[in-house]
C-alpha positions as CSV (number, residue, x, y, z in Angstrom):
1,M,9.9,13.1,2.8
2,A,10.6,16.5,2.6
3,K,8.6,17.4,0.0
4,T,5.2,18.4,-1.4
5,W,2.7,15.4,-1.7
6,V,-0.5,15.0,-3.8
7,Y,-2.8,12.2,-3.9
8,Q,-2.4,9.2,-6.9
9,E,-5.4,7.2,-5.0
10,Y,-6.9,6.9,-1.8
11,Y,-8.7,4.1,-0.1
12,S,-11.4,3.8,3.1
13,N,-12.3,0.8,5.0
14,F,-8.4,-0.7,4.0
15,S,-8.0,-4.3,5.1
16,T,-11.3,-4.8,5.4
17,T,-14.1,-6.8,3.0
18,S,-15.4,-3.3,2.2
19,V,-12.4,-1.4,0.8
20,Q,-13.5,1.2,-1.1
21,L,-11.5,3.5,-3.7
22,L,-12.3,6.7,-3.0
23,Y,-10.2,8.7,-5.4
24,K,-7.9,8.1,-8.3
25,R,-6.1,11.1,-9.9
26,G,-7.6,11.9,-13.3
27,A,-10.1,9.3,-13.1
28,S,-14.3,10.4,-13.9
29,G,-16.7,9.3,-10.5
30,N,-14.6,9.8,-8.0
31,S,-16.4,9.8,-4.6
32,L,-13.9,12.5,-3.6
33,N,-12.6,15.0,-5.3
34,L,-8.4,15.7,-4.1
35,D,-7.3,17.5,-7.1
36,G,-6.5,20.3,-5.2
37,D,-5.0,18.4,-1.4
38,Y,-1.7,18.3,-1.2
39,I,0.6,18.1,2.0
40,T,4.3,19.4,2.0
41,F,6.8,17.6,5.1
42,K,9.4,20.2,5.4
43,K,12.7,19.2,7.0
44,D,12.0,21.0,9.8
45,G,9.5,18.8,11.1
46,T,6.6,20.7,9.9
47,F,4.1,20.3,7.5
48,E,1.3,22.3,5.9
49,R,-1.2,21.0,3.7
50,R,-4.4,21.9,2.1
51,D,-7.5,19.7,2.9
52,L,-10.3,18.8,0.0
53,N,-12.3,21.5,1.5
54,G,-9.4,24.1,0.3
55,N,-8.2,25.0,3.9
56,M,-4.9,25.7,4.7
57,K,-3.4,23.4,8.0
58,T,-0.4,23.0,9.8
59,G,1.1,20.9,11.9
60,T,4.2,18.7,12.7
61,W,5.6,15.4,11.8
62,Q,8.0,12.8,12.9
63,Y,9.4,9.2,12.1
64,V,8.3,6.6,14.9
65,N,8.6,3.1,15.8
66,N,12.1,2.7,13.9
67,D,11.1,4.8,11.3
68,T,8.3,2.5,9.9
69,Q,5.7,5.0,10.7
70,V,4.5,8.5,10.5
71,K,3.3,10.3,13.3
72,T,1.4,13.8,12.9
73,V,-0.1,16.1,14.9
74,E,-2.0,18.6,13.9
75,D,-4.9,20.9,15.8
76,G,-4.1,18.3,18.7
77,V,-4.8,15.6,16.7
78,E,-2.4,12.6,16.7
79,H,-2.5,10.5,13.5
80,V,0.2,7.8,13.0
81,S,0.5,5.7,9.7
82,T,2.2,2.9,8.5
83,T,4.6,3.7,5.7
84,I,4.3,1.0,3.1
85,N,6.5,2.6,0.3
86,L,8.4,5.7,0.3
87,N,11.1,7.1,-2.5
88,A,11.9,9.6,-5.0
89,S,8.5,9.2,-7.0
90,N,5.8,7.2,-4.3
91,Y,4.9,7.5,-0.7
92,T,2.4,4.9,0.2
93,W,1.0,4.6,3.6
94,H,-1.8,3.0,5.6
95,D,-3.5,4.4,8.7
96,V,-4.8,1.7,10.2
97,A,-6.9,3.4,12.9
98,D,-8.6,5.1,10.5
99,R,-8.7,2.3,8.0
100,S,-7.2,4.4,4.8
101,Y,-4.6,3.8,2.4
102,G,-3.1,6.5,0.2
103,I,-1.0,6.4,-2.8
104,M,0.7,10.0,-2.9
105,I,3.4,11.0,-6.0
106,P,5.6,14.6,-5.9
107,R,3.2,17.4,-7.2
């Protein structure tokens, strides 16, 4: 987990009948441009990321629920995502509350 990740794919309305692929790396016609986005998870439980507007953000992260989920806190806002797959070349997550789904690869 402690590395820099970039988006390979990003979906909204996941687990609904209106799921939308908003971004796929290298594809033309993406609804979102996430080419410059990244998140770096550090071993000390902090992270830094660049959002789609180029803004730098920082926060904390930790594994929760027997290491099946990742909780991040940024600017006082908490997000919990379920880890679908995590290995050296892939971090796939699903944020149930936000209905988003991301496939990330190392930068």
